[in-house]
C-alpha positions in Angstrom: 118.3 93.6 138.8 115.3 93.2 141.1 114.1 89.6 141.6 110.8 90.5 139.9 112.6 91.7 136.9 114.7 88.6 136.8 111.6 86.4 137.0 110.0 88.4 134.1 113.2 88.1 132.1 113.2 84.3 132.6 109.5 84.0 131.7 110.1 86.0 128.5 113.1 83.9 127.6 111.1 80.7 128.1 108.3 82.1 125.9 110.8 83.0 123.2 112.3 79.5 123.2 108.8 77.9 122.8 107.8 80.5 120.1 111.1 79.9 118.2 110.6 76.1 118.2 107.0 76.3 117.1 107.8 78.9 114.4 110.8 76.9 113.0 108.7 73.7 112.7 105.7 75.4 111.2 107.5 77.6 108.7 109.9 74.8 107.7 107.0 72.7 106.5 105.1 75.7 105.0 108.1 76.8 102.9 109.1 73.2 102.0 112.5 73.6 103.8 112.1 70.1 105.3 112.1 68.4 101.9 115.1 70.4 100.7 117.7 69.6 103.4 120.3 67.1 102.4 122.7 65.1 104.5 125.8 66.7 103.1 124.5 70.2 104.2 123.6 69.0 107.7 126.9 67.2 108.2 128.9 70.2 107.0 127.0 72.6 109.3 127.4 70.2 112.3 131.1 70.0 111.8 131.4 73.7 111.6 129.4 74.1 114.9 131.7 71.6 116.6 134.7 73.7 115.5 133.2 76.7 117.2 130.9 78.1 114.4 127.8 80.1 115.5 124.3 80.2 114.1 124.9 83.3 112.0 124.8 84.0 108.2 128.3 82.6 107.6 127.1 79.2 108.9 124.1 79.4 106.7 126.3 79.9 103.6 128.6 77.1 104.7 125.5 74.9 104.9 124.2 75.9 101.5 127.6 75.5 99.9 127.4 71.8 100.8 123.6 71.4 100.5 123.2 73.0 97.1 126.8 73.6 95.9 126.0 74.2 92.2 122.8 76.3 92.6 123.3 79.9 91.6 123.1 82.0 94.8 124.0 85.5 93.7 123.9 87.4 90.5 125.0 91.0 89.7 123.1 93.0 87.0 124.0 96.3 85.5 121.9 98.4 83.1 123.7 100.0 80.2 122.8 103.6 79.1 120.6 102.0 76.5 118.7 100.3 79.3 119.8 96.8 78.2 120.7 94.5 81.2 124.1 93.0 81.4 125.0 90.1 83.8 128.2 91.0 85.5 128.9 87.9 87.6 127.0 84.9 88.9 128.1 82.9 91.9 127.0 79.4 92.9 126.6 78.8 96.6 129.9 76.9 96.8 131.6 79.8 94.9 130.1 82.3 97.4 131.4 80.3 100.4 134.9 80.0 98.9 134.9 83.7 98.0 133.7 84.7 101.5 136.4 82.6 103.1 139.2 84.1 101.0 138.0 87.7 101.7 137.9 87.0 105.4 141.4 85.4 105.3 142.8 88.3 103.3 141.4 90.9 105.7 142.7 88.9 108.7 146.2 88.9 107.1 146.0 92.7 106.8 145.3 93.1 110.5 141.6 93.0 110.8 140.6 91.1 114.0 137.4 89.7 115.6 135.4 92.6 117.1 136.7 95.1 114.6 134.4 97.1 112.3 134.7 97.0 108.4 133.1 100.0 106.6 131.5 99.4 103.2 130.7 102.2 100.8 129.7 100.2 97.7 126.9 100.4 95.2 124.5 97.6 94.5 127.1 95.0 93.6 127.4 91.3 94.6 130.6 92.2 96.5 128.5 94.1 99.1 126.7 90.9 100.0 129.9 88.8 100.1 131.7 91.4 102.3 128.9 91.4 104.8 129.1 87.7 105.2 132.9 87.8 105.3 132.8 90.3 108.1 130.6 87.9 110.0 133.0 85.1 109.4 135.7 87.1 111.1 133.4 88.1 114.0 133.4 91.7 112.8 130.7 94.3 112.4 130.0 95.4 108.8 129.3 99.1 108.8 127.0 100.2 105.9 127.8 103.6 104.4 125.8 105.3 101.7 127.7 105.5 98.4 126.2 109.0 98.1 128.1 110.2 101.2 130.1 113.4 101.1 133.7 113.3 102.4 132.6 114.7 105.7 129.8 112.2 106.1 132.0 109.3 105.3 134.7 110.5 107.6 132.2 110.8 110.4 130.7 107.3 110.0 134.1 105.6 109.6 135.6 107.4 112.6 132.5 107.2 114.8 132.1 103.5 114.2 135.8 102.8 114.8 136.2 101.0 111.5 139.6 99.4 110.9 139.1 98.9 107.1 137.2 100.7 104.3 136.1 99.0 101.1 134.7 101.5 98.6 133.2 101.6 95.1 135.5 102.7 92.3 132.7 104.9 91.1 133.1 107.1 94.2 136.8 106.9 94.5 137.3 110.7 94.8 135.4 110.7 98.1 137.7 107.9 99.5 140.8 109.8 98.3 139.8 112.9 100.2 139.0 111.0 103.4 141.8 108.5 103.4 144.5 110.7 105.1 142.1 111.4 107.9 141.4 107.8 108.8 144.2 106.9 111.2 142.7 103.6 112.4 142.2 102.4 108.8 145.8 102.9 107.9 146.5 101.0 104.6 143.3 98.9 104.7 141.4 100.6 101.9 140.3 98.5 99.0 138.4 99.4 95.8 135.6 97.4 94.2 134.7 97.6 90.6 138.0 98.8 89.3 141.6 99.9 90.2 142.0 103.1 92.1 145.5 104.4 92.7 147.1 104.2 95.2 144.8 101.7 96.9 144.7 98.0 96.5 141.7 96.2 94.9 139.4 93.7 96.6 140.5 91.2 93.9 144.2 91.7 94.9 143.2 91.1 98.5 141.5 87.8 97.6 144.3 86.7 95.4 146.9 87.3 98.1 144.9 85.4 100.8 146.6 82.3 102.3 145.0 79.7 104.4 141.8 80.0 106.4 140.6 82.9 108.4 140.7 82.7 112.2 137.5 81.7 114.0 135.6 84.8 115.0 135.5 85.1 118.8 133.1 87.9 118.7 129.3 87.9 117.9 129.2 89.3 114.3 126.9 92.3 113.7 125.9 94.8 111.1 125.9 98.6 111.9 123.5 100.7 109.9 123.7 104.4 110.2 120.3 106.2 110.2 119.7 108.8 107.6 120.4 111.6 110.0 117.2 113.6 109.5 117.9 115.3 112.9 121.5 116.0 113.5 124.3 113.4 113.1 123.3 109.9 112.0 123.2 107.2 114.7 124.8 103.7 114.2 122.2 101.1 114.9 123.9 97.8 115.9 122.2 94.6 115.0 123.7 91.4 116.3 122.6 87.9 115.2 121.0 86.9 118.5 119.1 83.6 118.8 115.7 85.3 118.5 116.6 86.9 115.2 116.1 83.8 113.1 112.8 83.0 114.7 111.6 86.5 114.1 112.6 86.3 110.4 110.9 83.0 110.0 107.8 84.4 111.7 107.7 87.1 109.0 108.4 84.6 106.2 105.5 82.5 107.5 103.1 85.4 106.8 104.2 85.5 103.1 104.1 83.2 100.1 107.9 82.8 100.2 109.2 79.2 99.6 112.5 77.4 99.2 114.5 77.8 96.0 112.9 81.0 94.6 114.4 84.2 93.2 114.6 87.5 95.0 115.4 90.8 93.2 117.2 93.4 95.3 116.9 96.9 94.0 116.9 99.1 97.2 120.3 100.4 98.3 122.1 97.5 99.9 123.3 99.8 102.7 119.7 100.2 103.8 117.9 97.9 106.2 115.1 97.0 103.7 117.5 95.5 101.2 119.6 93.8 103.9 116.6 92.3 105.6 114.9 90.8 102.6 118.2 89.4 101.2 118.8 87.7 104.5 115.3 86.2 104.6 115.6 85.1 101.0 118.8 83.2 101.9 117.1 81.6 104.9 114.8 79.9 102.4 117.7 79.1 100.0 116.7 81.5 97.3 118.8 83.0 94.5 119.4 86.8 95.0 119.6 89.1 92.0 121.3 92.4 92.7 120.4 95.3 90.3 123.0 98.0 90.5 120.7 100.9 89.7 117.0 101.1 89.7 115.3 101.9 86.4 111.6 101.0 86.0 112.0 99.1 82.7 115.2 97.4 83.8 113.4 96.2 86.9 110.6 94.7 84.8 113.1 93.2 82.4 115.0 91.5 85.3 111.7 90.0 86.6 110.9 88.6 83.2 114.4 87.2 82.5 115.1 85.6 85.8 111.5 84.6 86.7 111.7 86.7 89.9 109.3 85.6 92.6 109.9 88.3 95.3 111.2 91.8 95.5 111.4 94.7 98.0 110.9 98.3 97.0 110.1 101.7 98.4 106.9 103.5 97.4 108.9 106.0 95.2 110.0 103.1 93.0 106.4 101.8 92.7 105.4 105.3 91.6 108.0 105.3 88.9 106.9 101.9 87.7 103.2 102.9 87.6 104.2 106.1 85.7 105.4 103.9 82.8 101.7 103.3 82.0 99.9 100.0 81.6 100.9 99.5 78.0 104.6 99.5 78.8 104.2 97.4 81.9 102.2 94.7 80.0 105.1 94.3 77.6 106.9 92.4 80.3 106.0 89.0 81.7 105.8 89.5 85.5 103.6 86.5 86.1 106.4 84.8 88.2 106.0 87.4 90.9 104.4 86.2 94.2 105.2 89.2 96.4 106.2 92.8 96.0 107.2 94.0 99.5 107.1 97.8 100.1 108.0 99.9 103.1 110.4 102.6 104.3 107.9 105.4 103.6 104.2 106.1 103.4 102.3 104.2 100.7 99.3 106.2 99.4 96.0 104.5 98.9 95.7 105.4 95.2 99.2 104.0 94.5 98.5 100.8 96.4 95.3 100.3 94.5 97.0 100.9 91.1 99.8 98.4 91.9 97.2 95.8 92.9 95.3 96.4 89.7 98.4 96.1 87.5 100.1 93.2 89.2 97.3 91.4 91.0 97.2 90.6 94.7 100.9 90.5 95.2 101.5 93.7 97.1 102.6 93.5 100.8 103.0 96.7 102.8 105.1 96.4 105.9 106.2 98.7 108.7 109.6 98.5 110.4 112.7 100.4 111.0 116.4 99.9 111.1 116.2 99.7 114.9 113.1 97.5 115.2 113.1 95.2 112.2 109.7 94.5 110.6 106.8 94.5 113.0 103.6 94.8 111.0 102.5 93.4 107.6 99.5 94.3 105.4 98.6 91.6 102.9 96.7 92.3 99.7 93.4 91.4 101.4 94.2 93.7 104.3 94.8 96.7 102.0 91.5 96.1 100.4 89.7 95.7 103.8 91.5 98.6 105.4 92.9 101.0 102.8 96.0 102.8 104.1 96.9 100.2 106.7 100.4 99.1 107.5 98.8 95.8 108.6 98.6 93.8 111.8 101.4 92.8 114.1 103.3 89.8 112.9 103.6 86.8 115.2 106.3 87.2 117.9 106.3 91.0 117.7 104.6 93.4 120.0 103.4 97.0 119.4 102.3 99.5 121.9 101.0 103.0 121.3 101.7 105.5 124.1 100.1 109.0 124.4 102.0 112.0 125.7 101.1 111.2 129.3 102.6 107.7 128.9 99.2 105.9 128.8 98.6 103.0 126.4 96.2 104.2 123.7 93.0 102.5 122.9 91.4 101.8 119.5 91.2 105.0 117.4 93.6 107.0 119.6 96.9 108.3 118.1 100.1 107.6 120.0 103.8 107.0 119.6 104.5 103.6 118.2 106.8 101.4 120.3 107.8 97.9 119.2 109.5 94.8 120.5 110.6 91.7 118.7 113.4 89.3 118.1 114.6 91.7 115.4 115.1 94.5 117.9 118.5 96.1 117.5 121.2 96.0 120.3 121.4 99.8 120.6 123.1 102.8 119.1 126.9 102.6 118.8 128.6 104.8 121.4 125.3 106.4 122.3 123.7 104.9 125.4 121.8 108.1 126.1 120.1 108.0 122.7 119.3 104.3 123.1 117.7 104.8 126.5 115.8 107.9 125.5 113.9 105.9 122.8 113.2 102.9 125.1 110.1 102.4 127.2 109.5 99.2 129.2 111.6 97.1 126.8 109.9 98.6 123.7 111.6 100.9 121.2 110.4 103.9 119.2 111.8 105.8 116.2 109.3 108.6 116.7 106.4 107.4 114.4 102.8 108.2 115.4 100.1 105.6 114.7 96.6 104.5 115.6 95.0 101.0 115.8 91.4 100.2 114.9 89.2 97.7 116.6 90.1 95.0 114.1 93.8 95.3 115.0 94.9 97.2 111.8 97.5 99.9 112.3 97.7 103.2 110.4 100.6 105.6 110.4 99.8 109.3 111.2 103.2 110.7 110.6 106.3 111.5 112.7 106.1 112.8 116.2 108.3 115.7 115.4 106.1 116.4 112.3 102.9 116.7 114.2 101.3 120.1 113.8 99.5 121.9 116.6 97.3 124.6 115.1 95.1 126.6 117.4 95.5 123.9 120.0 94.3 121.2 117.6 96.6 118.2 116.8 96.9 117.9 113.0 98.5 114.6 111.8 100.1 115.2 108.4 99.3 111.6 107.2 95.6 112.3 107.3 95.8 115.5 105.2 98.3 113.9 102.8 95.9 110.9 102.3 93.1 113.2 101.5 95.0 115.2 98.9 96.3 112.0 97.4 92.7 111.1 96.5 92.4 114.2 94.3 92.7 113.1 90.6 95.3 115.7 89.7 97.7 115.1 92.6 100.7 112.8 92.1 102.5 113.6 95.3 102.0 115.7 98.4 103.7 116.5 101.7 102.2 118.4 104.7 104.3 120.5 107.1 103.7 123.0 109.8 105.1 126.5 109.7 105.1 129.2 112.4 102.0 131.3 112.6 101.6 134.3 115.0 97.9 133.7 115.6 97.6 129.9 115.5 101.1 128.8 116.7 101.4 126.8 113.5 99.6 126.7 110.2 99.3 123.8 107.7 101.2 124.2 104.4 100.8 121.7 101.5 103.5 121.0 99.0 101.9 119.5 95.9 103.2 117.7 92.8 100.6 117.4 90.0 100.3 114.5 87.7 101.8 115.0 84.2 99.3 116.8 82.0 97.0 117.6 85.0 96.1 121.0 86.4 94.7 122.2 89.6 94.7 125.6 91.4 95.0 126.3 95.1 91.4 127.4 95.3 90.2 124.0 93.9 92.4 122.0 96.3 91.2 124.2 99.2 87.6 123.4 98.4 88.4 119.7 98.0 90.0 119.6 101.5 87.2 121.7 103.2 84.6 119.2 102.0 86.6 116.3 103.7 88.5 117.8 106.6 87.7 119.9 109.7 88.9 123.5 109.6 92.2 123.2 111.5 93.4 120.5 109.1 92.8 122.4 105.9 96.1 123.7 104.5 96.3 127.5 104.5 98.8 127.5 101.7 99.4 125.3 98.6 102.9 125.3 97.1 103.3 123.5 93.8 106.6 121.8 93.1 107.9 119.7 90.2 109.0 117.0 92.7 109.4 116.5 96.5 112.9 116.3 98.0 113.5 112.7 99.2 116.3 110.7 100.6 117.6 107.6 98.8 115.1 105.4 100.6 112.1 107.5 99.6 111.4 109.4 102.8 110.3 113.0 102.1 112.9 115.5 103.6 110.4 117.7 105.4 113.2 119.7 107.0 114.0 121.1 103.5 110.4 121.9 102.9 110.1 123.8 106.2 113.1 125.9 105.3 111.9 126.6 101.8 111.1 130.3 101.2 107.7 130.6 99.6 
């Protein structure tokens, strides 16, 4: 490394230390953390550090187990076919810590060692949270797998990650059975959760057989989250619990109304970065986490009422399903305890944002982030009213740059590729240095999103770089056209793609979902767009669908739309 680069690195490290100290102090007071710390918790944490413990989630739970031993830390909920909610299991913080220790000890006794990877293919159950912490206690990486994985997808993730154990949900046992003979490194370390699955052992049996304490993890624990694989094979984003991660999480918390001792409702898939991130931040402020196994709009509202939920994180598709219930049904539930509804992971339309704000009050927070970057911008309710469609301003401690195709930093109003840097930045893609370096620029990282920034510092997404349409030499950003059509009173959902055109290179095609009971023809939508968009941006074709294809986190699968014969 050149001496100038070394100097820059030292200067940045010094800035990070100062920022971290100031953030911890400010947010500790703001969230009332300072008045909640007890001597028993501090002493237990200090003893653990002296024995070699690191500032990671397992240490946090060790602290909480002594600071608030009897407080409920984790609850699992399941909705019956009738819709009625059933509480499966509740754990106090002391019970969580004991359970985590026994899981870690059991895995160690079965041959899992620090530095190994543990694959989790589990639905939204409390065990998912406990297993992630247990992996960290062993100094292992928890590999999150979608429980919707096909056998070939699961085999790829487990093999590519080098996982030495697989814990799977009994509801998807058949996938595990098919893949098990092909997982040489896993051997007999397959365990089911939520029921017995022959010939595999259960997680309960593993816990019951554990003896003694697990070894101290000599490796830095991590989580490995595989991207959705919208282009080719999924990549494993490795996130280690570096020193800057806590400060970055606290910086985000400091921009929200989150406080100590509240209740967070987790409804997004736990294998996704959104759910994992907000659960982690909730535990930083000593909150109870409620895990809802499957999302249903009324079950979601019932859980908020029953447990007096204060925060939740959802994707826009979930918000749309809630709004579809209608105001009368929504008002049947008492949601007054809510302080913040966080949403991200996909584009939030202006009409949907406005309707959520109307129904729930100024409690909607729209964020931008990615598995690789963590959360980097946040739009508060006032921001969404002042700048409709915004993903907000950059949160303290994070940095965002927009680069044009020539590598020049964009000015206000110019569209460029969004690159971010923060304490939440991931370590890199597992076993893919080329892919990691390809997406880096001057210490910043991009996942391929296009955005613009206005003179007030508000950012607006314009779509994905690979989704940008060039029609007759004009750059067409799908987000602008989609936002226009979303304003039409008959349109419930819309996606814009480019399709090959002999004369124009590409032409704009709109896939439209109409609201229930509404009607609109292509001619009407064409006129609506022409009154609001320049010629190249107006869709040449309108295709009406009952719904848009989406992945589990709400992103529209545009590759499927492009290949659709119309």
